[in-house]
Each structure stands twice: as structure tokens, then as C-alpha cells.
N, C-alpha and C positions, 0 to 999 in steps of 0.2 A: 183701546177704547175704554173710557171710564166705566166703572161699575154703576149700574142704575137700579132703582127699585123695580122689582118685578110687578107688573100689572097685567090684568086680563086683556091682552092686546087684541084678541080676536072677537071681543064683545063689541057690538055696535052700540053707540050711545042711544039711550032711550029717547023716545019722542019728546018727553018732557025736557030732557037735557038739551036736545037739539033745539027745541023751541025757545028755551031760556037763552041759549047761546045766541040764537038768531036775533032775538029781541035786543040782547046786549050789543050785538054787532051794529044793528041799525041805529040804536040810540047813540052809540059812540060815533058811527059814521056820519050821522046827521049833523053832529056838532063840529065835525072836522074843519070844514071851510070857515065856519063862523069863528072858531077859536084860533085860526092860524096866526093872526097878528099877535094875539095875546101870548101864545106859546113861543113865538119867535122872540118877542121882546123879553119874555121871562128868561129864555135860554141865553140871550145876549147879556142880560144883567148878571146871570150866574157865571158866565164864562170869563176866563181870564182875558185881559186886554192884550192878546197876542193874535197873530194870524192863525186862522183855523188850520188844524193838522189834516192834510189830505191823505187818503190811502196811497201807498207808494205806487200803485198801479196807474194812477191818473194824475193829470195836471190840475191845478186849482181852477175852479170855475170863477171867472171874472166877468160879470155882466157888462161893465163899462168897456172892457176890451172887446167882447163879442159884439157890442153895439157899433163898433167901428166898421163892421162889414154888413152891408145890406145888399140883397140881390132880388131881382124879379123872379118870381116862382116859375120854374119850368113845368110844363104839362100840369097845370093846376087841377085838372079834372081827373087825373089818373088815380084810381082808388088804391090806397095803401093800408096794409095791415102791418103795424109795427110789432113784431113778435118778441121783442126783448127790451124791456125797460125796467127800472127799479123805482121804488119809493123808499125814502128814509128820513128820519129826523135825528140828526146826529150833531155832535159838537162841531164837526168840520163844516157842515152846512146842511140845510134842509132841502129836500126835494119831495114834496108831498103833492096831494091832489091839485091844489091851486097852481103850483109850479108846472106840473104836468099839463094841465089844461092850457096854460099860457103857451107852452111849446106846441101843443097839438093844434092850437088855433092860430098859428103863425103863418099859415098860407097854404100848406099842402093838404090834400084831401085824405086825411087820416080817418078811415072808416072804423077801425077797431085797433085795440092794442092787446098785448099779452104781457102779463107781469112775470118777472124773473126773480126767483128767491134772492134775498139780500141780507138774510139773518137780521131782520128788523121786527120789532115789537114781540119778541119772544116772551113767553110767560116767565114771570119772575120766580115762581115756585113750582113745586110738583116734580114728578119724575123727569129726569134729563131728556129722555127720549120723546117726551110729549111737549116739551117747551116750544118747539117750532110750530105747534098748533096755533100759538098766538099770532104768528105772521099770517097764516092762512085766514084766521078770523079777521084780522085787521084789513087785509086786502079784499076779503069778501064784502066787508062793509063799504069800501070804496067802490067796488063793482056794483053794489046795490044802489049807491048814490047815482052813479052814471046811468044805470038801468032805469032810473026814474024819469030820465029825459030832461031834467031841470038844468043840466050842465052842458047841453049841446048834443048834436047828433052822433058824435063819435061814441062807439061802444068801448069805453075804457074798461080794461080788464075783462075782455071776452073769454079769457082763459088764464089759468094760474099755473106757473111752475113753482112747486113748493119744495120743501126740504124734509126728508126723512132719512135718517142715517141707515143706509142699506147694509151696514155692518151688523145690523140686528139679525141678518139672515132671514129665515122664514118668518120670524116674528115681525118683520117689517110690514107684512101684509095687514095686520091688525091696526097698526099705527096709520098706514096709508088710508085705510078705510075710514078712520076718524077724520082725516083731512078731507076726504071726499064728502063726508057728511056735513062738516061745518062749512064747507065751501059751496054748499047747495049745488054740487055737481060741476062747479067751474074748474076744479082741478084737472089739469090736462097732462102734467108731466112732473117728474121728480128730478132734481139736480143734486148731485154730490160733486162738488169741485174737487179735482184731484191734482191741481198744480203742485209740483214738488221740485225743489232744486236745492243743492248744497252750495251753489254759487252765491257769494255774499251779496251780489246785486239782485239776483232773482229770488233769493230765499225770503226776503220780506214780503214778496208778492205771492208767496205760496199759500195754499189753502189750510195748512196746518194738519195735514193727514200724512200717514206713513207713505214711503215710497212704494210704488206698485199696487196702489189701492185697487185698480181695476182688475188685477190678477188674483186678488184675495178670494179664497174659497167661500168664506162666510158672506163677504160683500156680494159675490155672484149669486148666492142663495137669495139675497134681497132683490137683486136685479131680476131674478127669475119670477118674482111675483108680479112684475109690472104688466107683462103682456096679458095676463088673465084679468087685470083690472082696466085694460084698454088705455094704459098710460104710456107716454114716451119717456125715454131717459135722455136728459140733457147732459152733455159731456163738456167739461171745461178743463183744459190742461195746457201745458206748454208743448211746443212742437216736439220736444225731446221725449215726450211720453205717448206720442201718437201710435207707436207700435203696439202699445197696450190696448188701444181702442180697436185696432185692426183685429186683435185676438178676441176682444169682447164682442164685436159685431159678428165675427164668425161663430162664436159660441151661442149667440142669441138671435138667430135669423128672424124670429117672430116678433122681436121687440123693436119698435121704432126708436132710432138713436139720432139725436140732433146734435151735431158738433157745433159748439159755440165759437164765435169770433175767428172764423176761417182757420181754426185749428191752432191758435196761439203761436203764430210765428214770432221768433225772437231775433232782435238785432242789437241787444245790449248784453252786458255780462259776458258769458263765454263766447258770444258771437259779435262782440263789439268790433267794428271794422271788417266784419266777415259776412256782410249781407248776402253776397252772391253764393257763398258756400252754404249758408243757412237756408237760403231760398231753395237751392237744389235739393237739399235733404228734406225740407218741408214738402216740396212739390211731389216727390216720390211717395211719401207717406199719405198725402192727400189722395193721390190716385189709387192707392191700395184701399183706403177706407171707402172711397166712392164706388169701388167695384161691388160692394154689398148693397143690394137694392133696398135694404131696410134703413139706410143712412140718409140723412139730410145735412145741409150745412147752412149756418147763418153767416151772411156776408156783412161784416161790420166789426166793431171793436178795434179798428185800426188807428183810432185816436189815442189808444193807451200808450203809456211810456215804453213798455216792453217792446213795442213794434219798432221803435227807434226813429219815428218821424217827429221832429221837435218843432212843429209849427207853433206850439204854445210859447216858445222862446222869442218869437218875432214881435216886432213893435205893433204889427197889425195882424188880425186873424186871417187865415187862408181863405182864398176864394174857392168856389166849388171846382173850378178848373184845376187849381193846385192839388186839391184832394184827389180828384179823378186821375190825374197824372201819376201821383205818388202811389195810389192804391191799385192802379190798374193791373199790375202783374199778379197780385194776390187774388183779386176778384175774378179776373178772366181765367186764371188757373182753376179756381173752384167751380166756376160755371161750366167750363169745358169738361171737368171730371164728373161732376154730379148731374149736369144738365139743368136747364132752367126749372124743370118740374120738381127738383129736389134742392133748390137753392133759394134762400130768402134774405132780402135785405133787412137789416136790423139797425136800430138807433144806438143801442147800448147806452141810453141816457139814464142818469146824468153823467155817467163815467166819461163818455166821449165829449161831453160838453166842455171839458177843459181845453179841447182842441178847436171846436167850431160850434156854431149855433145850429139849432134844429133845421131851420130853412136851408142853410148852406149845406148841411149834411145831406139832406134828401136831394138837393140840386146836384150834388156830387154823384150820388147814386144814379140819378136820371141821366147824367152825362155818360156814365159808365155803361148804361143799358141802351144807349141811343141806337146802336146797331142791331138790336134784337127786334123780332116781329112783335105785333100787338099781342098775340097769344103768349109769347115768351115773356113779355113785360108783365102781363097779368100774373103769370106764375111767379116771377121774381118779386113782385111787389105785394102780392096777396095770396095767390093760389097755393103756393108751396106751404106757406104758414097755415092756411086753413086746412089743408090736407093732413099735414104732420100732426097738428094739434086738435083736429076735429072741431074747428071753430065754426060756430053757427052765426055767420055774418054775411 
């Protein structure tokens, strides 16, 4: 971990500092939608005349391709909390508040959303360990915009999963408290991605952290601060590292742990052409993690390249029936292991948008949940997320 400037991390920002920060947030947030077109055109003018570079984990988002598939919305009244989406403005493409609102308004009854850290809008200067405060400030501004009611009934950003480097150990507590302060209490979880692989195909998709992050002693000192702050830990890794999460869940029974993207099953790189073998290994580890009552799982992320479903290579986007058929073994395994009360459907947008549109995605999930009771559906589509993240919706 790089050396950083020492700061008084356990000091809570003064009321003046918090007030100034809040005013800056709201000022910046209020202009976000109005300046969207200007920012987009400026970025296009500055960008080279080449196709946008997509992160290796996802397929390119092509609106004209997605538009080839439209479907009637299934169970349009079913309340949904989307517990995992991102916002960013990057050279590859932008997905900001206006783009999110367009997806949320595309037919399903999305009552609330949860933001997932994406290393966006970090502070340009200051101590390294405090730069991620910029992302929390940015997202809090968007949450404030949504809370005004001017942008529709959906409670966008009803909770925030932020980033604090837990390798700070016990010092992480002071940094997290700053995030709580600038988020006006919307912070609900901390995520430290731990994807790691030496495989040449998977390595570009890795988080850039050392092997065995979840086993690191100092990292665990950081994790130990979360329960006292009533925050969850979001876990993101490849299936090859799920054994480390089993050990972490055992060590921290009082900490809510939310496993992202059905545990990162892999069907490329070392598992190319070995889906059955990989699935058997993944299923066994999922069952071990689910045995700990403090764990939850997010049902989604299956549109990423690493999962090996290449719908994005087809001439037309997949139908929801196609998604449900392909994803069924993974979704059903997770629900059987964790139970509906600890399983939550997630969009993982805009990452999974390279595979399908928002309406088709949720239709696929509704097809997968068709055989569950009304109470179980409530848990899968909203209840588990509200419980894990203490969402007030």
C-alpha cells in the first residue's frame, strides 16, 4: 500500500466544514442534469475519433443494438429496490443521473436504488486515503437531487456503498466516519474489491490489490471497525477466492457481508471450456458462505464477460427468456443456499447494460422468480436489500 500523509483520522469534521461541504454538494448536484449535454459534447470534442475503450469486464453499451429488443413489462406493479448500480463520467461512456433516470423510468416499478462504489469523482488532491471522499460527496449530491422529488417518485441513492481502504487498519474508522458525515448518513456499506488472478485473461479484470487481501491482518483490523458503525461489507471477487470469504465470514459473525455478483463465477481464462467443472467448484463454496447467517448474496452481474455468456456477440440482444435460461443454474443455486430472505436481485448497471437493456434484465429476473411465493418475491426484489443495508424505503 502506498505511503500516505498522516492526518487526524479520528477527528469528526467541524459543523462548519460539514455545512460548507453540503452547500458545495447541493450546488454541484443542482447543475448536474442541466450541464449533462454540455459536458457530453465537450468530452466528445476532446476525445480521439476512436471507439470508446470499455473496461475488460464488460461489453460495449450500444443503444441502437439494445433498442432492437422490446418487451412487455412483466408484473409491472412489483416493487423493486435495485441494490447495485454505478454512476460515472468516463472517456469510455457516461452513465450519470439522466441516464440512470431513463433506465429507472423504462417500465418496472423501481421504488429505490443503492449506489455501488465505482472509483468516480475522487478528489484530485490531498491525502491519498481521503480522495475517495469525493465520490461520496458526488453521490450524496445526486441523492439530494432525487430526494427533492423533482425527478420522479423513485428514491435514487437511498443508500451508498463507498470505498475506504480497509488496509488502513484501525485508522480506517476515522476515514469512514468522514464518509458518514459528508453522506448525511446515507452511507450503508464499504466495498474493497479483491478480484485477483495471474491468468492473462482475468488479470486485466482484477482490482489491482495483492493476492489474499481478505486474509491480511491489517485489512481485517479495518473490517473490524464496520460492525460498530452499523455498516455492511460488500465483497467482490472471482470464484477462485471465495474460500477467503468463508474465512472472513467466520471471523466476523457480527458484520453483515454482502457477496456481489453471485460470487464471481468464471467461465473464461483458466475455466474456458470447463463450465461444468467451474460451476461445481463455485457451488460448493457458495454453500459454505451461505451457512453463515451474517451473509447475503446479490443475484446479478451475469452479463459480464467473465461469466462466459456472449449474448453481446449476437446480431440482436437476448430476450428475457434467453437470460433466464442461461442464468437459472446460478440464480437457483444461490437462492437455495441463502434463501430468499438473504438474496437480492441487482442490475449491476451500466456494466451489464452491454448485454441487455434494463427492462429486459428485470423481466429475466421476474421469470426466474416466477415459482416463488408472494412473500419470497418481496424478499428477492426489495426486502433482502432493505434489511442488509437498513434502507428506509
